[in-house]
VEXFIVEX-700930 format. One record per residue (C-alpha): residue number from 1; x, y, z. Coordinates in steps of 0.05 Angstrom, whole numbers, always signed. Each point is the difference from the previous one (the first is absolute). Example, Ala and Ser with C-alpha at 12.3 -4.5 7.8 and 13.67 -1.06 7.14 Angstrom:
 bakol      x      y      z
     1   +246    -90   +156
     2    +27    +69    -13
! end
This chain:
 bakol      x      y      z
     1  +3354  +2003  +3026
     2    -28    +53    +46
     3    -73    +20    -11
     4    +16    +73    -13
     5    +52    -20    -53
     6    -50    -47    -34
     7    -52    +55     -3
     8    +51    +50    -26
     9    +20    -49    -55
    10    -73    -12    -18
    11    -14    +75     -1
    12    +61    +11    -43
    13    -25    -54    -49
    14    -66    +39     -4
    15    +41    +63    -14
    16    -18    +32    +66
    17    +39    +41    +50
    18     -4    -17    +74
    19    -54    +52    +13
    20    -44    -20    -58
    21    -33    -60    +31
    22    -38    -22    +62
    23    +21    -56    +47
    24    -55    -33    +40
    25     +3    -56    +51
    26    -60    -47     -1
    27    -19    -30    +67
    28    -50    -52    +22
    29    -61    +18    +42
    30    -46    -41    +43
    31    -47     -5    -60
    32    +30    -48    -53
    33    -36    +40    -54
    34    +33    +65    +18
    35    +72    +25     -1
    36    +30    +63    +28
    37    +44    +44    -43
    38    +54    +39    +36
    39    +34    +56    -38
    40    +76     -8     +4
    41    +19    +56    -49
    42    -31    +41    -55
    43    -73    +18     -1
    44    -67    -35     -8
    45    -20    +57    -46
    46    +52    -14    -53
    47    -15    -35    -65
    48    +71    -26     -3
    49    +15    -74    +11
    50     -8    -30    +69
    51    +45    -53    +29
    52    -39    -42    +49
    53    +40    -41    +50
    54    -32    -61    +33
    55    +17    -34    +66
    56    +51    -44    -35
    57    +35    +62    -29
    58    -22    -17    -71
    59     -9    +61    -44
    60    -61    +10    -44
    61     +4    +57    -50
    62    -68    +31    -15
    63    -11    +47    -59
    64    -61    +34    -26
    65    -37    -23    -62
    66    +30    +52    -47
    67    +71    -21    +20
    68    -19    -74     -8
    69    -27    +13    -70
    70    +66    +35    -18
    71    +40    -59    +28
    72    -40    -50    -42
    73     +4    +44    -62
    74    +76     +4     +8
    75     +5    -74    +11
    76    -44    -15    -61
    77    +42    +48    -43
    78    +64    -33    +24
    79    -27    -69    -15
    80    -20    +23    -70
    81    +68    +30    -12
    82    +34    -64    +23
    83    -45    -42    -45
    84    +16    +44    -60
    85    +75     -4    +13
    86     -4    -76     +5
    87    -40     -2    -65
    88    +48    +47    -37
    89    +59    -43    +22
    90    -35    -64    -21
    91    -16    +29    -68
    92    +70    +28    -12
    93    +33    -66    +19
    94    -37    -32    -58
    95    +28    +52    -50
    96    -63    +29    -30
    97     +1    +29    -71
    98    -49    +55    +23
    99     -8     +8    +75
   100    -68    +34     -4
   101    -29    -54    -44
   102    +22    -54    +49
   103    -24    +42    +59
   104    -70     +4    -31
   105     -4    -75    -13
   106    +26    -17    +69
   107    -48    +49    +34
   108    -57    -33    -38
   109    +22    -68    +28
   110     +7    +29    +70
   111    -71    +28     -4
   112    -25    -70    -16
   113    +40    -29    +59
   114    -27    +52    +49
   115    -70    -26    -12
   116    +23    -66    +32
   117    +51    +21    +52
   118    +26    +63    +35
   119    +54    +40    -36
   120    +49    -15    +57
   121     -2    -74    -19
   122    +13    +10    -74
   123    +67    -25    -25
   124    +20    +53    -50
   125    +62    -37    -23
   126    -43    -60    -20
   127    -50    +43    -36
   128    +55    +36    -40
   129    +32    -67    -18
   130    -68    -27    -22
   131    -11    +62    -43
   132    +68    -11    -31
   133    -18    -73    -13
   134    -67    +17    -34
   135    +22    +65    -33
   136    +73    -11    -19
   137     -4    +56    -52
   138     -1    +50    +57
   139    +69    -20    +23
   140    +70     -5    -29
   141    +18    -72    -12
   142    +74     -7    +14
   143    +35    -67     -1
   144    +63    +17    +37
   145    +30    -69    -10
   146     -8     +7    -76
   147    +28    +71     +2
   148    +60    -21    +40
   149    +14    -61    -45
   150     -3    +46    -60
   151    +55    +42    +33
   152    +42    -62    +14
   153    -13     -5    +75
   154    -24    -73     -5
   155    +42    -25    -58
   156    +34    -67    +12
! end
């Protein structure tokens, strides 16, 4: 893929138009501790993202600290939403009598788990199944085989 196209795609992913970023080429100097920045487009004065291109045509997006904080906040929020959706699904699959009661018990168990390991490594399905095992009164107990035999599905 052409370099301009790659930068345009990256800028588009950041939600930027072509004129809303700076492109800089980084070049070696005689001093190994110094590099030279050559402005390709945009302005050194802008606070918009920079796209730095090295000698191997690799692109390095650079954003300011406020933008980085927003990126991390968005990522954290997305991860939390994803976790909550997984948890809701795991609870609903076990047929709770009262969803909020089960949610409260499961969240208590998750808080215990997070003391030992990061939340990303927690198996919510296992925790919900364990809660069902130790608190069966929180869930509907359906024996589908018995129900179907009562209706004549498994009669010999």
